[in-house]
C-alpha positions as CSV (number, residue, x, y, z in Angstrom):
1,X,-100.8,9.4,-15.8
2,X,-101.6,6.6,-18.1
3,X,-102.7,3.1,-17.1
4,X,-99.8,1.0,-15.8
5,X,-98.9,-2.0,-17.9
6,X,-98.4,-5.4,-16.3
7,X,-95.0,-6.8,-16.1
8,X,-95.5,-9.3,-18.8
9,X,-97.0,-6.5,-21.1
10,X,-94.0,-4.4,-20.2
11,X,-91.7,-7.2,-21.0
12,X,-93.4,-8.0,-24.4
13,X,-93.2,-4.3,-25.3
14,X,-89.6,-4.1,-24.4
15,X,-88.7,-7.1,-26.5
16,X,-90.3,-5.4,-29.4
17,X,-88.8,-2.2,-28.7
18,X,-85.1,-3.7,-28.4
19,X,-85.6,-5.8,-31.5
20,X,-86.8,-2.6,-33.6
21,X,-83.5,-0.9,-32.5
22,X,-81.0,-3.7,-33.5
23,X,-80.7,-6.9,-35.4
24,X,-81.5,-10.2,-34.0
25,X,-80.1,-11.7,-31.8
26,X,-80.3,-11.3,-28.7
27,X,-84.0,-11.1,-28.5
28,X,-85.8,-14.1,-29.0
29,X,-89.5,-14.4,-30.2
30,X,-92.3,-14.8,-27.7
31,X,-93.6,-18.3,-26.8
32,X,-96.9,-20.0,-28.0
33,X,-98.6,-18.5,-24.8
34,X,-97.5,-15.1,-25.4
35,X,-94.9,-15.0,-22.3
36,X,-91.5,-13.9,-22.7
37,X,-88.9,-16.6,-22.8
38,X,-85.5,-16.3,-21.1
39,X,-83.3,-14.1,-23.0
40,X,-79.5,-14.4,-23.3
41,X,-78.7,-10.8,-22.1
42,X,-80.5,-11.2,-18.7
43,X,-84.0,-10.3,-19.3
44,X,-86.5,-12.9,-18.1
45,X,-90.1,-13.0,-17.4
46,X,-89.8,-15.9,-15.1
47,X,-89.1,-15.5,-11.3
48,X,-85.8,-14.6,-10.5
49,X,-83.4,-17.5,-9.9
50,X,-79.9,-16.8,-8.6
51,X,-77.1,-17.7,-10.6
52,X,-74.2,-20.0,-9.3
53,X,-70.6,-18.9,-9.5
54,X,-70.1,-21.2,-12.5
55,X,-73.0,-19.9,-14.4
56,X,-72.1,-16.4,-13.9
57,X,-68.4,-16.9,-15.3
58,X,-70.1,-19.0,-18.1
59,X,-72.5,-16.1,-18.9
60,X,-69.7,-13.6,-18.8
61,X,-67.7,-15.5,-21.1
62,X,-70.6,-15.8,-23.5
63,X,-71.6,-12.2,-23.6
64,X,-68.0,-10.8,-24.0
65,X,-65.6,-13.0,-25.5
66,X,-62.1,-12.6,-24.7
67,X,-62.9,-10.1,-21.9
68,X,-60.8,-10.2,-18.6
69,X,-62.0,-9.5,-15.3
70,X,-61.6,-5.9,-14.3
71,X,-63.5,-5.7,-11.0
72,X,-61.8,-8.0,-8.3
73,X,-62.9,-7.7,-4.8
74,X,-60.4,-6.6,-2.2
75,X,-60.1,-7.7,1.4
76,X,-61.0,-4.4,2.7
77,X,-63.9,-4.2,0.6
78,X,-65.2,-7.4,2.2
79,X,-64.5,-6.0,5.7
80,X,-66.5,-2.7,4.7
81,X,-69.3,-4.7,3.2
82,X,-69.6,-6.7,6.3
83,X,-69.8,-3.7,8.7
84,X,-72.5,-2.1,6.5
85,X,-74.5,-5.3,6.3
86,X,-74.2,-5.6,10.3
87,X,-75.5,-1.9,10.7
88,X,-78.3,-2.3,8.4
89,X,-79.5,-5.3,10.0
90,X,-79.1,-3.9,13.6
91,X,-80.8,-0.9,12.5
92,X,-83.7,-2.7,10.5
93,X,-84.3,-4.8,13.6
94,X,-84.6,-1.5,15.8
95,X,-87.1,-0.1,13.4
96,X,-88.9,-3.3,13.0
97,X,-88.6,-3.2,9.3
98,X,-89.4,-6.7,8.0
99,X,-87.5,-6.6,4.8
100,X,-84.8,-4.3,5.9
101,X,-85.0,-0.5,4.7
102,X,-82.3,1.1,6.7
103,X,-79.9,3.4,5.3
104,X,-75.9,3.0,4.9
105,X,-73.4,5.1,3.6
106,X,-69.8,4.9,2.2
107,X,-68.0,8.1,2.9
108,X,-64.6,6.9,1.2
109,X,-62.6,9.3,-0.8
110,X,-62.3,9.5,-4.6
111,X,-60.8,6.7,-5.9
112,X,-61.6,4.1,-3.2
113,X,-63.6,2.0,-5.3
114,X,-67.1,3.0,-3.8
115,X,-68.7,2.0,-7.1
116,X,-67.7,-1.6,-7.0
117,X,-68.2,-1.9,-3.1
118,X,-71.6,-0.4,-3.5
119,X,-72.7,-3.0,-6.3
120,X,-71.4,-6.1,-4.3
121,X,-72.9,-4.6,-1.2
122,X,-76.2,-4.5,-3.1
123,X,-76.0,-7.9,-4.4
124,X,-75.5,-9.1,-0.9
125,X,-78.5,-7.3,0.6
126,X,-80.8,-8.6,-2.2
127,X,-79.3,-12.4,-1.6
128,X,-79.9,-12.1,2.1
129,X,-83.0,-10.6,2.1
130,X,-84.5,-13.6,-0.3
131,X,-82.4,-16.0,1.7
132,X,-83.9,-15.2,5.2
133,X,-87.5,-15.0,3.2
134,X,-87.9,-11.4,4.8
135,X,-89.7,-10.4,1.5
136,X,-93.0,-12.2,2.8
137,X,-95.9,-12.9,1.0
138,X,-96.3,-12.0,-2.9
139,X,-93.3,-9.8,-2.6
140,X,-91.2,-13.2,-2.9
141,X,-92.2,-13.2,-6.5
142,X,-91.2,-9.8,-7.5
143,X,-88.2,-9.4,-9.5
144,X,-85.3,-7.6,-8.0
145,X,-85.2,-3.6,-8.9
146,X,-82.4,-1.3,-8.2
147,X,-82.5,2.3,-8.4
148,X,-79.2,4.4,-8.8
149,X,-79.2,8.1,-8.9
150,X,-76.0,9.8,-10.0
151,X,-74.9,12.7,-11.8
152,X,-75.3,12.7,-15.5
153,X,-71.4,12.1,-16.0
154,X,-71.4,9.5,-13.0
155,X,-73.5,7.2,-15.0
156,X,-70.3,5.9,-17.0
157,X,-68.7,4.3,-14.2
158,X,-71.8,2.3,-13.5
159,X,-71.9,1.4,-17.1
160,X,-68.5,0.1,-17.1
161,X,-69.0,-2.2,-13.8
162,X,-72.6,-3.4,-13.9
163,X,-72.1,-5.8,-16.8
164,X,-69.3,-7.6,-14.8
165,X,-70.6,-7.4,-11.2
166,X,-74.3,-7.9,-11.7
167,X,-74.4,-9.7,-15.2
168,X,-78.0,-11.3,-14.6
169,X,-79.6,-7.7,-14.5
170,X,-80.8,-5.6,-17.5
171,X,-79.5,-2.1,-17.4
172,X,-81.9,0.8,-18.1
173,X,-80.8,4.4,-18.5
174,X,-83.5,6.7,-17.3
175,X,-83.9,10.1,-18.9
176,X,-86.6,12.8,-18.5
177,X,-88.9,11.6,-21.5
178,X,-87.3,8.3,-22.4
179,X,-85.7,4.7,-21.5
180,X,-82.7,3.3,-22.9
181,X,-81.3,0.0,-22.8
182,X,-77.6,-0.6,-22.1
183,X,-75.8,-3.5,-23.9
184,X,-72.4,-4.0,-25.0
185,X,-71.6,-0.3,-25.1
186,X,-74.7,0.6,-27.0
187,X,-77.4,2.8,-25.6
188,X,-80.6,1.9,-27.4
189,X,-83.6,4.0,-27.0
190,X,-87.0,2.1,-26.3
191,X,-90.0,2.6,-28.2
192,X,-92.2,5.9,-27.3
193,X,-94.9,3.4,-25.9
194,X,-92.3,2.7,-22.8
195,X,-90.8,6.2,-21.9
196,X,-91.7,5.7,-18.2
197,X,-90.6,3.1,-15.7
198,X,-93.4,0.5,-14.9
199,X,-94.9,-0.4,-11.6
200,X,-93.2,-3.7,-11.7
201,X,-90.6,-5.3,-14.1
202,X,-90.7,-9.1,-14.8
203,X,-86.7,-9.2,-15.1
204,X,-83.9,-8.1,-12.7
205,X,-83.1,-4.6,-13.5
206,X,-81.0,-1.7,-12.6
207,X,-82.3,1.6,-13.5
208,X,-79.7,4.7,-13.6
209,X,-81.2,7.9,-13.2
210,X,-79.6,11.5,-12.8
211,X,-80.4,14.0,-10.1
212,X,-82.2,16.4,-12.6
213,X,-85.0,14.2,-13.3
214,X,-86.2,14.6,-9.8
215,X,-86.2,18.6,-10.0
216,X,-89.8,18.4,-11.2
217,X,-92.7,16.4,-9.9
218,X,-96.5,16.7,-10.4
219,X,-97.5,13.8,-7.9
220,X,-100.8,14.8,-6.4
221,X,-100.9,18.3,-8.1
222,X,-104.1,19.8,-9.7
223,X,-104.4,21.7,-12.9
224,X,-105.5,25.1,-12.0
225,X,-107.0,28.4,-13.5
226,X,-105.3,31.8,-14.0
227,X,-106.6,32.4,-10.5
228,X,-104.9,29.4,-8.9
229,X,-108.0,27.5,-8.4
230,X,-108.1,23.7,-9.1
231,X,-109.9,22.9,-12.2
232,X,-112.6,19.9,-12.6
233,X,-114.1,18.0,-15.1
234,X,-117.2,16.1,-14.4
235,X,-117.0,17.2,-10.9
236,X,-113.6,15.7,-10.5
237,X,-110.3,17.5,-10.1
238,X,-107.9,17.2,-13.0
239,X,-104.5,15.9,-12.0
240,X,-101.6,17.4,-13.8
241,X,-99.7,14.7,-15.9
242,X,-97.2,12.7,-14.3
243,X,-93.3,13.2,-14.9
244,X,-90.7,10.6,-14.9
245,X,-90.1,11.5,-11.4
246,X,-93.4,10.6,-10.3
247,X,-93.6,7.0,-12.0
248,X,-90.2,6.4,-10.1
249,X,-91.6,7.6,-6.7
250,X,-95.0,5.6,-7.5
251,X,-93.4,2.1,-7.0
252,X,-91.1,0.0,-4.7
253,X,-87.6,-0.4,-5.3
254,X,-85.5,-3.0,-3.4
255,X,-82.5,-0.7,-3.2
256,X,-82.2,2.9,-3.7
257,X,-78.7,4.1,-3.9
258,X,-77.5,7.9,-4.3
259,X,-74.2,8.2,-5.6
260,X,-72.6,11.6,-5.4
261,X,-74.6,11.7,-2.3
262,X,-73.7,15.1,-1.2
263,X,-76.3,16.6,-3.9
264,X,-78.9,16.0,-1.0
265,X,-77.2,18.7,1.0
266,X,-79.8,21.2,0.3
267,X,-82.7,19.9,2.3
268,X,-85.2,22.4,0.5
269,X,-84.1,21.7,-2.8
270,X,-86.7,19.9,-5.0
271,X,-84.8,17.0,-6.0
272,X,-83.9,16.4,-2.3
273,X,-87.5,16.5,-1.4
274,X,-88.7,14.3,-4.2
275,X,-85.9,11.7,-3.8
276,X,-86.7,11.2,-0.2
277,X,-90.3,10.2,-1.3
278,X,-88.8,7.0,-3.0
279,X,-89.6,3.8,-1.0
280,X,-87.0,1.2,-0.7
281,X,-87.8,-2.3,0.5
282,X,-84.5,-3.5,1.4
283,X,-82.2,-0.6,1.8
284,X,-81.0,3.0,1.1
285,X,-77.5,3.2,0.3
286,X,-75.4,6.7,-0.2
287,X,-72.0,7.2,-1.4
288,X,-70.0,10.3,-1.4
289,X,-66.4,11.3,-0.4
290,X,-67.9,14.8,1.1
291,X,-70.5,14.4,3.7
292,X,-70.8,18.4,3.6
293,X,-69.4,20.8,1.5
294,X,-69.6,24.3,2.9
295,X,-71.2,23.9,6.5
296,X,-71.3,21.1,8.6
297,X,-75.1,21.3,9.2
298,X,-75.8,20.2,5.5
299,X,-75.0,16.5,6.4
300,X,-78.3,16.5,8.2
301,X,-80.2,16.0,4.9
302,X,-78.2,13.2,3.9
303,X,-78.6,11.6,7.4
304,X,-82.5,12.5,7.2
305,X,-82.8,10.5,4.1
306,X,-80.9,7.3,5.6
307,X,-82.5,7.4,8.9
308,X,-85.5,9.7,9.1
309,X,-86.7,8.4,12.4
310,X,-83.5,9.2,14.1
311,X,-82.6,12.6,12.3
312,X,-86.2,14.0,11.9
313,X,-85.4,17.5,12.9
314,X,-83.0,19.8,11.1
315,X,-83.0,22.4,13.6
316,X,-82.6,20.1,16.7
317,X,-79.4,18.8,14.8
318,X,-78.1,22.0,14.1
319,X,-78.7,23.3,17.5
320,X,-76.9,20.2,19.2
321,X,-73.9,20.0,17.0
322,X,-73.0,23.2,15.1
323,X,-71.5,26.5,16.3
324,X,-73.6,29.6,15.4
325,X,-72.6,33.0,14.9
326,X,-75.5,35.7,14.8
327,X,-73.5,39.0,15.7
328,X,-74.8,40.8,12.6
329,X,-78.6,39.5,13.3
330,X,-78.2,36.8,10.6
331,X,-77.5,33.2,12.3
332,X,-74.9,31.4,10.3
333,X,-73.3,28.2,11.0
334,X,-69.5,28.8,11.6
335,X,-68.3,25.2,12.6
336,X,-68.7,22.3,14.8
337,X,-69.3,22.8,18.6
338,X,-65.8,21.5,20.0
339,X,-67.5,19.5,22.8
340,X,-69.5,17.7,20.1
341,X,-67.2,16.7,17.5
342,X,-66.4,13.3,19.0
343,X,-69.9,12.6,18.8
344,X,-70.5,14.0,15.4
345,X,-67.8,11.8,14.4
346,X,-69.3,8.7,15.9
347,X,-72.4,9.3,14.2
348,X,-70.8,9.6,10.8
349,X,-68.7,6.4,11.2
350,X,-71.5,4.2,12.6
351,X,-74.1,4.6,10.0
352,X,-71.1,4.4,7.1
353,X,-67.6,3.4,6.4
354,X,-64.7,5.5,5.1
355,X,-61.4,4.6,3.5
356,X,-58.7,7.2,2.3
357,X,-56.7,6.8,-1.2
358,X,-53.6,6.8,0.9
359,X,-54.8,3.9,2.8
360,X,-56.3,1.9,-0.2
361,X,-53.7,3.1,-2.8
362,X,-50.3,4.0,-1.0
363,X,-48.6,3.6,-4.3
364,X,-50.4,6.6,-5.8
365,X,-48.4,9.8,-4.8
366,X,-49.6,12.9,-3.1
367,X,-50.4,15.8,-5.4
368,X,-47.7,18.5,-6.0
369,X,-49.0,21.9,-6.0
370,X,-47.3,24.4,-8.3
371,X,-49.4,27.9,-8.2
372,X,-48.7,30.5,-11.0
373,X,-49.4,34.1,-10.4
374,X,-50.4,36.4,-13.2
375,X,-51.1,40.2,-13.3
376,X,-54.6,41.5,-14.5
377,X,-54.3,43.8,-18.0
378,X,-55.1,47.3,-17.7
379,X,-58.8,46.7,-18.9
380,X,-59.3,44.0,-16.3
381,X,-57.8,45.9,-13.6
382,X,-60.1,49.0,-14.3
383,X,-63.4,47.1,-14.4
384,X,-62.3,45.0,-11.4
385,X,-61.9,48.2,-9.4
386,X,-64.9,49.6,-10.3
387,X,-66.7,46.5,-9.3
388,X,-64.9,46.5,-6.1
389,X,-66.0,50.0,-5.4
390,X,-69.7,49.1,-6.2
391,X,-69.4,46.3,-3.8
392,X,-67.9,48.6,-1.0
393,X,-70.8,51.0,-1.6
394,X,-73.4,48.3,-0.9
395,X,-71.6,47.1,2.2
396,X,-71.7,50.7,3.5
397,X,-75.5,50.6,2.9
398,X,-75.8,47.3,4.9
399,X,-76.6,45.1,2.1
400,X,-75.9,41.5,3.2
401,X,-73.5,39.2,1.5
402,X,-76.0,36.9,0.3
403,X,-78.1,39.3,-1.7
404,X,-78.7,38.5,-5.1
405,X,-76.9,41.9,-6.7
406,X,-73.9,41.3,-4.2
407,X,-73.6,37.6,-5.5
408,X,-73.9,38.6,-9.0
409,X,-71.1,41.2,-8.8
410,X,-68.7,38.7,-6.8
411,X,-69.3,36.3,-9.7
412,X,-68.3,39.0,-12.2
413,X,-65.2,39.7,-10.2
414,X,-64.2,36.1,-10.6
415,X,-64.8,35.9,-14.3
416,X,-62.8,39.3,-14.7
417,X,-59.9,37.3,-13.4
418,X,-59.9,35.0,-16.2
419,X,-60.3,37.2,-19.2
420,X,-60.8,41.0,-20.5
421,X,-64.6,41.7,-20.1
422,X,-66.6,43.2,-22.9
423,X,-70.0,44.6,-21.8
424,X,-72.8,43.3,-23.9
425,X,-75.5,44.7,-21.9
426,X,-75.9,47.7,-19.4
427,X,-79.2,49.1,-18.3
428,X,-80.9,50.0,-15.1
429,X,-83.8,47.4,-14.1
430,X,-86.4,49.2,-12.3
431,X,-87.9,45.8,-11.0
432,X,-84.5,44.9,-9.4
433,X,-83.9,48.4,-8.5
434,X,-80.2,48.3,-9.5
435,X,-78.0,48.5,-12.7
436,X,-77.5,45.3,-14.6
437,X,-74.3,44.7,-16.4
438,X,-73.7,41.7,-18.7
439,X,-70.4,40.9,-19.9
440,X,-68.5,38.2,-22.0
441,X,-65.0,37.3,-21.9
442,X,-62.4,38.1,-24.7
443,X,-58.7,38.3,-25.4
444,X,-56.2,39.3,-24.1
445,X,-56.1,36.7,-21.0
446,X,-53.1,36.4,-18.7
447,X,-54.5,32.9,-17.5
448,X,-54.8,31.6,-21.0
449,X,-51.4,32.7,-21.8
450,X,-50.3,31.0,-18.8
451,X,-52.0,27.7,-19.9
452,X,-50.4,28.0,-23.4
453,X,-46.9,28.2,-21.7
454,X,-47.7,25.3,-19.6
455,X,-48.7,23.3,-22.8
456,X,-45.4,24.2,-24.4
457,X,-43.4,22.9,-21.6
458,X,-45.1,19.5,-21.6
459,X,-43.5,16.8,-23.5
460,X,-45.4,15.3,-26.5
461,X,-43.4,12.9,-28.8
462,X,-43.2,9.2,-29.7
463,X,-41.3,8.5,-26.4
464,X,-43.4,10.4,-24.0
465,X,-46.7,12.0,-24.1
466,X,-48.0,14.3,-21.1
467,X,-51.6,15.5,-21.7
468,X,-53.2,18.3,-19.6
469,X,-56.5,18.6,-17.9
470,X,-57.9,22.3,-17.6
471,X,-61.0,23.0,-15.4
472,X,-62.9,26.3,-14.7
473,X,-66.1,27.0,-13.2
474,X,-67.3,29.1,-16.0
475,X,-67.9,28.3,-19.7
476,X,-66.3,31.6,-21.2
477,X,-62.8,30.7,-20.0
478,X,-63.1,27.4,-21.9
479,X,-64.5,29.2,-25.0
480,X,-61.4,31.6,-25.0
481,X,-58.9,28.5,-24.4
482,X,-60.7,26.7,-27.5
483,X,-60.5,29.7,-29.8
484,X,-56.6,30.1,-28.7
485,X,-56.1,26.7,-29.6
486,X,-57.9,26.8,-32.6
487,X,-56.0,29.7,-33.8
488,X,-52.7,27.8,-32.9
489,X,-53.8,24.8,-34.9
490,X,-54.6,26.9,-37.9
491,X,-51.1,28.1,-38.0
492,X,-49.5,24.7,-37.5
493,X,-51.8,23.2,-40.6
494,X,-50.8,26.1,-42.6
495,X,-47.0,25.7,-41.7
496,X,-47.4,21.9,-42.4
497,X,-46.4,21.3,-38.8
498,X,-48.8,18.7,-37.7
499,X,-46.5,17.6,-34.6
500,X,-47.6,21.2,-33.2
501,X,-51.0,20.6,-33.2
502,X,-52.8,21.0,-30.1
503,X,-55.8,18.6,-30.5
504,X,-58.3,18.9,-27.4
505,X,-61.4,17.2,-26.0
506,X,-64.0,19.4,-24.9
507,X,-66.8,17.7,-22.3
508,X,-69.6,19.9,-23.2
509,X,-73.1,20.3,-21.2
510,X,-74.8,19.3,-24.5
511,X,-73.4,15.9,-24.9
512,X,-75.4,13.0,-24.2
513,X,-74.3,10.4,-21.2
514,X,-72.8,8.2,-24.0
515,X,-70.9,10.8,-25.7
516,X,-69.4,11.8,-22.2
517,X,-68.5,8.6,-21.4
518,X,-66.9,7.9,-24.6
519,X,-64.9,11.1,-24.5
520,X,-63.2,10.3,-21.3
521,X,-63.1,6.4,-21.2
522,X,-62.6,5.8,-24.8
523,X,-60.9,8.9,-26.6
524,X,-58.8,10.5,-23.9
525,X,-56.6,7.1,-22.9
526,X,-55.7,6.9,-26.6
527,X,-53.2,9.9,-26.2
528,X,-54.3,11.4,-29.2
529,X,-55.3,14.7,-27.6
530,X,-53.2,17.0,-25.8
531,X,-55.9,19.0,-23.6
532,X,-58.8,17.9,-21.8
533,X,-61.2,20.6,-21.0
534,X,-64.5,20.8,-18.8
535,X,-66.2,23.0,-16.4
536,X,-65.6,21.8,-12.7
537,X,-69.3,21.1,-12.4
538,X,-69.7,18.8,-15.5
539,X,-66.3,17.1,-15.3
540,X,-65.2,16.9,-11.6
541,X,-67.0,14.1,-10.8
542,X,-67.2,10.5,-11.7
543,X,-64.8,10.3,-14.5
544,X,-61.1,9.1,-14.7
545,X,-58.6,11.1,-16.5
546,X,-55.4,9.4,-15.2
547,X,-53.8,9.3,-18.6
548,X,-52.9,13.0,-17.5
549,X,-51.0,13.8,-14.4
550,X,-51.0,17.7,-14.7
551,X,-54.3,19.5,-13.9
552,X,-54.9,23.1,-14.5
553,X,-57.4,25.3,-12.6
554,X,-58.0,28.6,-14.3
555,X,-60.2,29.7,-11.2
556,X,-61.4,27.9,-7.7
557,X,-65.0,26.9,-6.7
558,X,-66.2,28.2,-3.5
559,X,-66.5,24.7,-2.3
560,X,-63.3,22.8,-1.3
561,X,-65.3,19.4,-2.4
562,X,-65.6,20.7,-6.0
563,X,-61.7,21.4,-6.1
564,X,-60.8,18.4,-4.6
565,X,-63.1,16.3,-6.9
566,X,-61.3,18.1,-9.7
567,X,-57.8,17.0,-8.6
568,X,-59.5,13.3,-7.8
569,X,-59.8,13.0,-11.7
570,X,-56.1,12.6,-12.1
571,X,-55.1,11.3,-8.6
572,X,-57.0,8.1,-8.5
573,X,-56.4,4.2,-9.4
574,X,-54.6,4.1,-12.7
575,X,-52.3,7.0,-12.1
576,X,-48.5,6.2,-12.2
577,X,-46.9,9.3,-12.0
578,X,-46.7,12.4,-9.6
579,X,-50.0,14.5,-9.9
580,X,-49.3,18.0,-10.6
581,X,-51.9,20.6,-9.5
582,X,-51.5,24.1,-11.2
583,X,-53.6,27.1,-9.8
584,X,-53.5,30.3,-11.9
585,X,-54.1,32.8,-9.5
586,X,-54.5,36.8,-10.4
587,X,-52.6,39.1,-8.4
588,X,-54.7,41.2,-5.6
589,X,-58.0,39.6,-6.6
590,X,-60.8,37.2,-5.2
591,X,-58.5,34.5,-6.2
592,X,-56.7,34.7,-2.7
593,X,-59.8,35.3,-0.7
594,X,-61.6,32.2,-2.4
595,X,-58.4,30.1,-1.4
596,X,-58.5,31.5,2.3
597,X,-62.2,30.4,2.5
598,X,-61.6,27.0,1.1
599,X,-58.7,26.6,3.7
600,X,-61.4,27.3,6.7
601,X,-64.2,25.1,5.0
602,X,-61.8,22.1,4.7
603,X,-60.9,22.4,8.5
604,X,-64.6,22.0,9.3
605,X,-64.7,18.7,7.1
606,X,-61.3,17.3,8.5
607,X,-62.6,17.6,12.2
608,X,-65.5,15.3,11.3
609,X,-64.1,13.1,8.6
610,X,-60.2,13.3,8.8
611,X,-58.2,10.6,10.8
612,X,-58.7,10.1,14.4
């Protein structure tokens, strides 16, 4: 851990860093006293001064010439903000929290403006806290600091909304070993001297971070020897160097907001544990359309972060609200207790608001599902049946479904349904006491054949263009599709048939946050690419793919949330046509079983979050 800089030192270093990354303006030189003067992009070393509506309008006009307002508050958003503020104030008073600090949630479906609602809510929370002088003593002089935690892909929505809704705030993008300053569509890396967040800022700031940052923390940990004993230097224990998460945890934030809130569902996950350590002076806010994913008890971890005093014990919560099945000796949550459903719903609705897309955007049509069935080829079926026999043998031995080798075989069964398996490694592992077989997917693939047939049936000419979105849970199927498209495009070029080109965009795990944002926000809407492909995990959240109305799933996730999120990329504000959802299913395979599991899990979710 290095010495914390004062806010003034940080501001000066910040100014120099920005100046090194881009030509002036906007950064102005320091004044004669060495203090940072007011800067035209919102960075200000003076105490925070609230802007009037006229000043904000003037500011927006100066920053983005010719820009028309995109985020306009709807009446129902004002109602939701009112309810959230009322619950926040009531619960803060009950907990005797002088500056607030209570947690509130937005459980609305995808496309229901959770981002803009949350930003306007955050603005109100900070304004009211200052207006009521709830931040007593020296805290009144502190500049507002907002921390927003989202998925890597989810940052793009905030980068779009923040400059308009909170124009007086400086936007910093936090990565594991670096800080970036976002301005006018550019992500500028700060100097290596300021790669961690400081103890205090001397300007209003919104910091964007992703969940992975909090997967590793050295807070309070010592360096150890080979035997695990703490090391000492001059009779003092040697602390491990801090990570970015530790600097974030070791400071107070006015508002901490967890977007894609469902990612806290695993109460024992490292990022869940570490995020729950971050102090919030005024409020904590969570936003997700899926309060739980696989089991109703998952929502406890979310409620525990919002209100740890009321929801302190997981086991008490599970015992009170969840139905347990332990006939095989392993206790499993299999649903909500029927007699407790109304109370469960009441808890969820009291701490947060929920809107449905049908309610907010009645003009957006419901999706039309058009499943396609395919047969496995001979090689696929042979390996599928062999793996199935191995699973049956494990079942006869009493190996539980959640065992690592069983889950691994189930995963391979799903992959085999997409492409022809090629064994790249096959050996016995004495440590695991089992056979290990690693495969990669190759051609032929009945599912990729089906995708190419779908593409041929979609219009693509000067009058009408129908792009296609393709999702898979695995990387290999997308690589197969890319290879097939590349081969097709090579032939089209050779024949000088450029109108037959299948240009595509691949959202890749190696892309930076800004590149991902540019791919879906800037490039795809140009309608120059016929296909947008991504793994469901990477592209299923927080991006807008409404230029397309067709989405193909090469395989389903075990989680109905993930599948619904994928559909939500095309069925959201901006969609003007009929959304078409195409699941490509291999006959007599795990595809049908996973579909049934999804139906059961969705039923639990509807009991709590569905309409009255």
